[in-house]
C-alpha positions in Angstrom: 44.1 19.5 144.2 47.7 19.2 143.0 47.9 22.7 141.7 51.4 24.0 141.1 52.4 26.6 143.7 54.7 29.5 142.9 56.3 31.5 145.8 57.6 35.0 145.8 57.9 38.3 147.6 56.7 41.8 146.9 58.0 45.0 148.5 55.5 47.3 150.2 55.6 51.1 150.2 57.7 51.2 153.5 60.1 48.6 152.3 58.6 45.6 154.1 59.0 42.3 152.2 55.7 40.4 151.9 56.0 36.7 151.2 53.3 35.0 149.2 52.4 32.0 147.2 50.2 31.7 144.1 48.4 28.8 142.6 45.8 28.1 140.0 44.6 30.0 136.9 41.7 32.4 136.4 40.6 35.6 138.0 42.9 36.6 140.9 41.7 36.2 144.5 43.8 37.1 147.6 43.1 35.4 150.9 43.6 37.6 154.1 44.4 35.8 157.3 43.0 36.4 160.8 45.0 37.1 164.0 47.6 34.5 164.5 47.3 33.0 161.0 49.9 32.8 158.2 50.6 30.5 155.4 52.1 27.7 157.5 49.3 27.8 160.1 45.7 28.6 159.6 42.9 27.9 157.1 44.1 29.8 154.0 46.5 27.4 152.3 44.0 24.5 152.2 41.2 26.9 151.1 43.5 28.1 148.3 43.9 24.5 147.1 40.1 24.3 146.7 39.7 27.7 144.9 42.7 27.1 142.6 40.6 24.9 140.4 38.9 28.1 139.1 40.9 31.1 140.2 44.5 32.4 140.6 44.8 32.3 144.4 47.3 34.2 146.4 47.9 33.5 150.1 50.5 35.6 152.0 52.1 36.2 155.3 50.9 39.4 156.8 53.7 41.7 158.0 55.5 40.4 161.1 54.4 36.8 160.4 56.0 33.8 158.7 58.5 34.8 156.0 57.3 38.4 155.8 59.4 41.1 157.4 58.2 44.0 159.6 58.8 47.7 159.8 58.0 50.0 162.8 55.9 51.8 163.7 52.8 49.8 162.8 49.8 51.4 161.3 46.7 49.8 159.6 47.4 51.7 156.4 50.7 49.9 156.1 48.8 46.6 155.8 46.6 48.2 153.1 49.8 49.1 151.3 50.9 45.5 151.6 47.7 44.4 149.8 48.3 47.1 147.2 51.7 45.7 146.5 50.3 42.2 146.1 47.6 43.4 143.8 50.0 45.5 141.6 53.0 43.2 141.5 51.6 39.6 142.0 47.9 39.7 140.9 48.0 41.7 137.7 46.5 45.0 138.8 43.2 44.0 140.4 41.8 41.1 142.6 39.0 39.9 144.6 39.6 39.6 148.4 38.4 37.1 151.0 39.1 38.0 154.6 38.5 36.0 157.8 37.9 37.7 161.2 40.3 40.6 161.7 41.5 39.8 158.2 38.0 40.5 157.1 38.2 44.0 158.6 41.5 44.5 156.8 39.9 43.5 153.5 37.1 45.9 154.1 39.6 48.7 155.0 41.5 48.0 151.8 38.3 48.0 149.6 37.0 51.3 151.2 40.5 52.8 150.7 40.3 52.7 147.0 42.3 49.6 146.1 41.3 47.9 142.8 39.1 45.2 144.4 36.7 43.5 142.1 34.6 41.5 144.6 34.8 41.0 148.3 33.8 38.2 150.7 34.3 38.3 154.5 33.7 35.7 157.2 32.7 37.1 160.6 34.4 40.5 160.7 34.6 41.6 164.3 33.4 45.1 163.6 31.3 46.8 166.2 29.7 50.3 165.8 30.4 51.7 169.2 33.1 53.6 171.0 35.0 51.7 173.6 34.2 52.7 177.2 37.0 54.1 179.3 36.2 51.4 181.9 36.8 48.5 179.5 40.1 46.6 179.8 42.8 47.8 177.3 43.6 44.4 175.7 46.2 45.9 173.3 48.1 47.4 176.3 47.9 44.1 178.1 49.4 42.2 175.1 52.1 44.8 174.6 53.1 44.6 178.3 53.2 40.8 178.3 55.3 40.7 175.2 57.7 43.3 176.6 58.0 41.2 179.7 59.0 38.1 177.6 55.7 36.4 178.3 54.7 35.8 174.7 52.8 32.6 175.5 50.7 34.3 178.2 50.0 37.1 175.7 48.6 34.6 173.2 46.4 32.9 175.8 45.2 36.2 177.2 44.2 37.4 173.7 42.3 34.1 173.0 40.4 34.3 176.3 39.6 38.0 175.9 38.1 37.7 172.5 35.8 34.8 173.6 37.5 31.7 172.2 35.8 28.8 173.9 37.8 27.2 176.8 37.9 23.8 175.1 39.7 25.3 172.1 42.3 26.9 174.4 43.0 24.0 176.7 46.2 22.3 175.8 47.3 25.0 173.4 50.8 25.1 174.8 51.3 21.4 174.0 50.3 21.7 170.4 52.9 21.6 167.5 52.1 25.1 166.4 52.6 26.7 169.8 56.2 28.0 169.1 54.9 29.8 166.0 52.0 31.4 167.9 54.4 32.7 170.5 56.7 34.1 167.8 53.9 36.3 166.4 52.4 37.4 169.7 53.3 41.0 169.1 51.2 41.1 165.9 48.1 40.5 167.9 48.2 44.2 168.8 48.2 44.9 165.0 44.9 43.1 164.7 43.4 44.9 167.7 44.5 48.2 166.1 42.9 47.3 162.8 39.5 46.8 164.5 39.3 50.5 165.3 40.7 51.7 162.0 37.6 51.3 159.8 35.0 54.1 160.0 31.4 52.8 159.9 30.5 55.5 157.4 33.0 54.1 154.9 31.0 50.9 154.6 27.9 52.8 153.5 29.7 54.0 150.3 31.3 50.7 149.4 29.6 49.6 146.2 31.7 46.5 145.5 29.6 43.3 145.5 30.3 41.9 149.0 29.3 38.6 150.6 29.2 38.7 154.4 29.3 35.2 156.0 28.9 33.7 159.4 28.7 30.2 160.9 25.6 28.8 162.4 27.5 27.6 165.4 29.1 30.9 166.2 27.9 33.0 169.1 25.3 35.8 168.8 27.9 38.5 169.0 29.9 37.2 166.0 26.8 36.6 164.0 25.4 40.0 164.9 28.5 41.7 163.7 28.3 39.9 160.4 24.6 40.9 159.9 25.4 44.5 160.9 28.2 44.8 158.3 26.0 43.4 155.6 23.2 45.8 156.4 25.6 48.8 156.0 26.9 47.8 152.6 24.9 49.0 149.6 25.9 45.9 147.7 26.2 43.6 150.7 24.6 40.2 151.1 24.5 38.1 154.2 24.6 34.4 154.4 24.8 31.9 157.2 26.7 28.6 156.5 26.9 25.3 158.4 30.1 25.4 160.5 31.7 25.5 163.9 32.4 28.3 166.3 34.0 31.1 164.2 34.8 28.8 161.3 33.5 27.0 158.2 35.1 24.0 156.6 36.7 24.4 153.1 34.2 21.9 151.6 31.3 24.2 152.6 33.1 27.6 152.2 35.0 27.2 148.9 31.9 26.6 146.6 30.1 29.6 148.2 33.2 31.8 147.6 33.6 30.5 144.1 30.0 31.3 143.2 30.4 34.8 144.5 33.7 35.6 142.9 32.6 34.2 139.6 29.3 36.3 139.8 27.2 33.2 139.6 23.8 33.1 141.4 23.7 30.9 144.5 
């Protein structure tokens, strides 16, 4: 590891300041976090250390998280513009993208939106090809209401339970060191929920960028089914299952697979 890390900010189209860090040398790769993740908390910083041996890797705080600012009102396109600013001003004009969970949907949205993305890899994008029933609970409204009532911790736990996080991963969350940071970004969980409905299924059928769609062998059938479905829609999509845990794969397993894909090497 031991790669030098440079920090900086770029300014998005609406004036939002997006904080990032860059390490390594080689073709640029941008890592896109899931709900609740940012540079100080989540898998991307350690994954970047593995990939920096071969690539210039950028990790960043999505808007409203960490050291990035926020601008209302939120719209998924604003996050695409954040990625455009990173590509233009920090990555040299083009980049590969890796996205995890809702960050995977954001990466797909950016690629289908015409950003100069060279290659794409996504881990378990929660993308479902169906309309939400009027009878289904409105999770975004629930989170908004809890945050407005000052119940940020309850909002985080309600989100986790509602998306199917196993109970053993939720138990004791309030006592963990990262709990205050999770509460601080509770409002951004609505952003991720909004993203999930922003990507038209038809857009995937025209995306010709080489795309690797990954899932973990220990994830549930719903997550793995979503990954297979996305791969099947993509003209240049390829699906692969990796050893891992529920909704996650270790850096030691994931990094070599991503490196092969981003370098265009056969696996």
